[in-house]
Structure formats: C-alpha cells, structure tokens
C-alpha positions in Angstrom: 0.0 0.0 0.0 1.3 3.5 -0.8 2.3 5.6 2.2 3.9 8.9 2.7 6.2 7.4 5.3 7.6 4.9 2.9 8.0 7.6 0.2 5.6 6.0 -2.2 3.2 8.9 -2.2 4.8 12.0 -3.7 4.3 14.8 -6.2 7.7 14.4 -7.8 7.5 11.0 -9.5 10.8 11.1 -11.3 12.7 11.7 -8.0 10.8 8.9 -6.3 11.7 6.5 -9.1 15.4 7.5 -9.0 15.5 6.9 -5.2 13.7 3.6 -5.5 16.3 2.4 -8.1 19.1 3.1 -5.6 17.4 1.2 -2.7 18.7 -2.3 -2.1 16.4 -4.6 -0.2 17.5 -7.9 1.2 14.8 -10.4 0.3 15.4 -13.1 2.8 17.8 -13.9 5.6 17.5 -17.3 7.3 18.4 -18.5 10.8 22.0 -19.2 9.7 22.4 -15.6 8.6 22.4 -16.5 4.9 21.3 -13.6 2.7 19.3 -14.5 -0.4 19.1 -11.7 -3.0 18.0 -11.5 -6.6 20.8 -9.8 -8.5 19.4 -9.9 -12.0 18.2 -12.0 -14.9 19.9 -14.0 -17.6 18.9 -11.4 -20.2 20.9 -8.6 -18.3 24.2 -7.5 -19.8 27.4 -8.3 -18.0 27.9 -4.7 -17.1 24.4 -4.4 -15.6 25.0 -7.6 -13.5 28.4 -6.2 -12.3 26.7 -3.0 -11.3 23.9 -4.8 -9.4 26.5 -7.0 -7.6 28.5 -3.9 -6.6 25.3 -2.2 -5.3 24.5 -5.3 -3.2 28.0 -5.5 -1.7 27.9 -1.8 -0.8 24.5 -2.2 0.8 25.7 -5.3 2.7 28.8 -3.5 4.0 26.7 -0.5 5.0 24.5 -2.8 7.1 27.6 -4.2 8.9 27.4 -3.8 12.7 29.8 -1.3 14.2 31.2 -3.9 16.7 32.9 -5.9 13.9 36.2 -4.2 13.4 38.7 -6.4 11.6 41.7 -5.8 9.4 39.6 -6.4 6.3 36.2 -4.9 5.5 34.9 -8.4 4.9 36.7 -10.3 7.6 34.3 -11.8 10.2 31.3 -10.5 8.3 31.3 -12.2 4.9 32.6 -15.8 5.0 31.7 -17.0 1.5 29.6 -15.9 -1.5 27.9 -18.2 -4.0 25.9 -17.2 -7.1 23.4 -19.4 -8.9 20.4 -19.3 -11.1 17.0 -20.2 -9.6 17.2 -23.9 -10.3 20.9 -24.2 -11.3 24.1 -25.1 -9.5 25.8 -22.6 -7.3 29.3 -21.3 -8.0 31.7 -19.9 -5.5 32.7 -16.2 -5.9 36.0 -14.9 -4.4 36.0 -12.1 -1.9 38.5 -10.3 -4.1 36.0 -10.3 -7.0 33.4 -8.8 -4.7 35.8 -6.1 -3.7 36.5 -5.3 -7.3 32.8 -5.1 -8.1 32.2 -2.8 -5.1 35.0 -0.5 -6.1 33.8 -0.4 -9.7 30.3 0.5 -8.5 31.7 3.3 -6.2 33.5 4.8 -9.2 30.3 4.7 -11.2 28.4 6.5 -8.5 31.0 9.2 -8.2 30.7 10.1 -11.9 
C-alpha cells in the first residue's frame, strides 16, 4: 500500500523512481544468517549484473554492525559468497572479486 512514510506517495514521481532504483532490499535472511538476494536476470548485460552486484555488496557493507572491526572490511562478516540461477548449480565467488565489483560501483556513483 502506498504511504507517505515509505516515500511511495509523492508529487515528484521522477525523484521517487530514482530513489527507488538506488534502494537495495534484502529479500530473505534465514536462521544461519544466509542472505538470499536477486541480482538480475539471464537477459541482463554483464555490465548491468556487475553494477547490481556492486550495489548489493555496498549495501551489505553499509549494514555491517559497528562492533565488527577487523583488518579487512569483509573479515568476520562475509565468510563466503555463491551465485546461482533459480534452479541451477551454485558457483563460489571470491571475496577479491566482490571487492573489485564494489570499487567499480563506487567509481560509477562518483561520476
């Protein structure tokens, strides 16, 4: 339902759409703290998928609790990452690849 509190009722529709595109929502987190997120579709270009992954990693790091202070920004917070299609096999993704995607996304947002 639309509500002014959630920002879905507004006179400036273009601004609301831009802000909604920047918002990253975590769909599901189970008891074992596994986060399930839809990153994109098979029809998306490689660049669009890379940007979506970078946005997700930035949102994940922004949600990191302040008490977790380690030498790396991922240490103690992200143990492993796997990517898969809905009914396909999962593939492991290195933390270095996530860091590269997040840095690439940050550079895009600065421009």
